C-alpha positions as CSV (number, residue, x, y, z in Angstrom):
1,M,58.4,20.1,-26.3
2,R,55.9,17.7,-27.7
3,K,56.5,15.3,-24.8
4,I,55.7,18.2,-22.4
5,L,52.5,19.1,-24.2
6,F,51.5,15.5,-24.3
7,G,52.1,15.1,-20.6
8,V,50.1,18.2,-19.9
9,V,47.2,16.9,-22.0
10,I,47.3,13.5,-20.3
11,T,47.3,15.2,-16.9
12,L,44.3,17.3,-17.8
13,I,42.4,14.3,-19.1
14,V,43.1,12.4,-15.9
15,L,42.2,15.3,-13.7
16,L,38.9,16.0,-15.6
17,T,38.0,12.2,-15.5
18,F,38.7,12.1,-11.8
19,K,36.6,15.2,-11.2
20,Y,33.8,13.8,-13.4
21,C,33.8,10.6,-11.4
22,E,33.9,12.4,-8.1
23,D,31.0,14.6,-9.2
24,K,29.0,11.6,-10.3
25,K,29.8,9.8,-7.1
26,E,28.7,12.9,-5.1
27,D,25.5,13.2,-7.1
28,K,24.7,9.6,-6.5
29,I,25.3,10.0,-2.8
30,V,22.9,13.0,-2.7
31,I,20.2,11.2,-4.7
32,E,20.4,8.2,-2.4
33,A,20.2,10.5,0.6
34,H,17.1,12.2,-0.9
35,S,15.6,8.8,-1.7
36,A,16.1,7.6,1.9
37,L,14.6,10.8,3.3
38,I,11.5,10.4,1.1
39,Q,11.1,6.8,2.2
40,E,11.5,7.9,5.9
41,Q,8.8,10.5,5.4
42,I,6.4,7.9,4.0
43,K,7.2,5.6,6.8
44,N,6.6,8.2,9.5
45,V,3.1,8.9,8.2
46,G,2.1,5.5,9.5
47,K,-1.6,5.0,10.2
48,L,-3.5,8.2,10.2
49,V,-6.8,8.4,12.0
50,V,-8.2,11.5,10.4
51,T,-11.5,12.2,12.0
52,E,-14.0,11.0,14.6
53,G,-17.7,11.6,15.1
54,H,-20.7,10.6,17.2
55,F,-24.1,9.6,16.0
56,S,-27.4,8.8,17.8
57,E,-30.2,6.7,16.4
58,V,-33.7,5.9,17.8
59,F,-34.9,2.7,16.2
60,S,-38.4,1.1,16.6
61,Y,-38.3,-2.7,16.0
62,K,-41.5,-4.7,15.4
63,N,-42.0,-8.3,14.3
64,S,-45.2,-10.2,13.8
65,K,-45.5,-14.0,13.6
66,A,-48.5,-15.9,12.4
67,V,-49.6,-18.7,14.8
68,F,-52.2,-21.3,14.5
69,G,-52.3,-20.7,10.7
70,D,-53.7,-17.3,10.1
71,L,-56.0,-17.3,13.0
72,M,-53.9,-15.0,15.1
73,S,-50.5,-13.3,15.2
74,A,-47.9,-13.0,18.0
75,E,-46.0,-9.7,18.1
76,K,-42.8,-8.5,19.6
77,K,-41.4,-5.0,19.6
78,A,-38.8,-2.8,21.2
79,L,-37.5,0.8,21.2
80,V,-33.8,0.9,20.7
81,V,-31.6,3.9,21.4
82,V,-28.1,3.7,19.8
83,N,-25.2,5.9,20.5
84,A,-22.3,5.2,18.2
85,D,-18.7,6.5,18.1
86,V,-17.4,6.6,14.5
87,S,-13.8,6.9,13.3
88,I,-12.5,7.2,9.7
89,A,-8.9,6.3,9.1
90,Y,-6.5,5.9,6.2
91,D,-3.8,3.4,6.7
92,L,-1.0,5.0,4.8
93,S,1.4,2.3,5.7
94,K,-0.4,0.4,2.9
95,I,0.2,3.2,0.3
96,E,1.8,1.8,-2.9
97,Y,4.6,3.9,-4.3
98,H,7.7,3.8,-6.5
99,I,10.8,5.8,-6.1
100,D,12.8,6.3,-9.4
101,E,16.2,7.6,-8.5
102,T,17.2,8.0,-12.2
103,T,14.4,10.5,-12.9
104,K,14.2,11.7,-9.3
105,T,10.5,10.9,-9.2
106,L,8.2,9.7,-6.3
107,Q,5.2,8.0,-7.9
108,I,2.1,7.3,-5.7
109,I,0.5,4.3,-7.4
110,S,-2.5,3.8,-5.1
111,I,-3.9,5.2,-1.9
112,P,-5.8,2.8,0.5
113,K,-9.5,3.1,0.9
114,E,-10.7,4.7,4.1
115,E,-11.5,2.4,7.1
116,I,-14.8,3.2,8.8
117,K,-15.3,1.8,12.2
118,I,-18.6,2.0,14.1
119,N,-18.7,1.3,17.8
120,P,-22.4,1.3,18.8
121,D,-23.9,1.1,22.3
122,F,-27.4,-0.3,22.3
123,E,-30.0,0.4,24.9
124,Y,-33.4,-1.4,24.7
125,Y,-36.6,0.2,26.0
126,D,-40.2,-0.9,26.1
127,V,-39.4,-4.5,25.1
128,Q,-42.6,-6.4,24.6
129,A,-43.0,-10.0,23.3
130,D,-45.8,-12.5,23.2
131,F,-45.2,-15.9,24.7
132,L,-45.3,-17.5,21.2
133,N,-42.9,-15.0,19.7
134,Q,-40.0,-14.3,22.1
135,F,-36.9,-12.2,21.3
136,D,-34.0,-14.3,20.2
137,A,-30.4,-13.9,18.7
138,K,-31.8,-13.4,15.2
139,D,-33.8,-10.4,16.3
140,Y,-30.8,-8.7,17.9
141,N,-28.7,-9.4,14.9
142,T,-31.4,-7.9,12.6
143,I,-31.5,-4.8,14.8
144,K,-27.7,-4.4,14.8
145,N,-27.5,-4.8,11.0
146,T,-30.4,-2.4,10.4
147,V,-28.9,0.2,12.7
148,K,-25.5,-0.2,11.1
149,E,-27.0,0.4,7.6
150,S,-28.8,3.4,8.9
151,L,-25.6,4.8,10.5
152,M,-23.6,4.3,7.3
153,K,-26.2,6.3,5.4
154,K,-25.8,9.1,8.0
155,I,-22.1,9.0,7.7
156,E,-22.3,9.3,3.9
157,A,-24.6,12.2,4.2
158,S,-22.5,14.0,6.8
159,E,-19.2,15.9,6.5
160,L,-17.2,13.2,8.2
161,K,-15.9,11.6,5.0
162,S,-15.0,14.9,3.3
163,N,-13.3,16.1,6.5
164,A,-11.3,12.8,6.6
165,Q,-10.4,13.3,2.9
166,N,-9.2,16.9,3.6
167,R,-6.9,15.6,6.4
168,L,-5.6,12.9,4.0
169,I,-4.9,15.5,1.3
170,S,-3.1,17.6,3.9
171,E,-0.8,14.7,4.7
172,L,-0.2,13.9,1.1
173,S,0.7,17.5,0.5
174,K,3.7,17.0,2.7
175,F,5.1,14.6,0.1
176,F,4.8,17.4,-2.6
177,I,6.5,19.9,-0.3
178,L,9.4,17.5,0.4
179,T,9.9,16.3,-3.2
180,N,9.6,19.9,-4.5
181,S,12.2,21.1,-2.0
182,L,14.6,18.4,-3.1
183,G,14.1,19.0,-6.8
184,W,12.2,15.8,-7.3
185,T,8.8,15.2,-9.0
186,L,5.7,13.9,-7.4
187,Q,3.3,11.8,-9.5
188,Y,-0.1,10.3,-8.8
189,N,-1.5,7.8,-11.4
190,E,1.4,8.8,-13.7
191,N,0.3,12.4,-13.6
192,P,2.8,15.0,-12.3
193,I,1.7,17.1,-9.3
194,E,3.1,20.5,-10.1
195,D,1.4,22.6,-7.5
196,L,-0.8,22.2,-4.3
197,N,-3.9,23.2,-6.2
198,Q,-3.8,19.9,-8.1
199,F,-4.6,18.1,-4.9
200,Q,-8.1,19.4,-5.2
201,N,-8.5,17.2,-8.2
202,L,-7.1,14.3,-6.1
203,E,-9.8,15.0,-3.5
204,K,-12.5,14.6,-6.2
205,I,-10.9,11.3,-7.2
206,L,-11.0,10.0,-3.7
207,A,-14.6,11.0,-3.3
208,D,-15.7,8.8,-6.2
């Protein structure tokens, strides 16, 4: 009788150990599948051009050069009309993240800064220059740099950047929806993201 009971106990232990190992193996497979799915989602985001805009600028350029000492000056001037296409993009292929399969956590470490591209088209009107003060490459470079600085100020004062950030937040929200559906945790700067409303705080961080 004791041998029978001993045999039954040994059999139960073997069966429970086998089931435990099978469950752990199955859990590991599921976690690895989830991890691969999250990595694929991040990969699919790729480079995201979030918004585009158009700006126009009218710029008056003047330059005066003293000649023959201070006896007289030679002037040059031009009216410059600039039409510029602007795009703001976030290259999310550069996003830094860490996947912890043990704690089932996707941690976003850093988000790349926005890339602002300005493609200006210059048209010059009423170009006037004295013989002793002709237009040269330095003048055109000065005009381009001044216009670029002015356009950057317009971009900062416009809604383009905030619209771009809103599009970025929308894309990042997909990570939360995916991780939440899989029973994982999403973190940003080591802070858990527990609901979509917390992305509003993330938007403020990006705006700084």
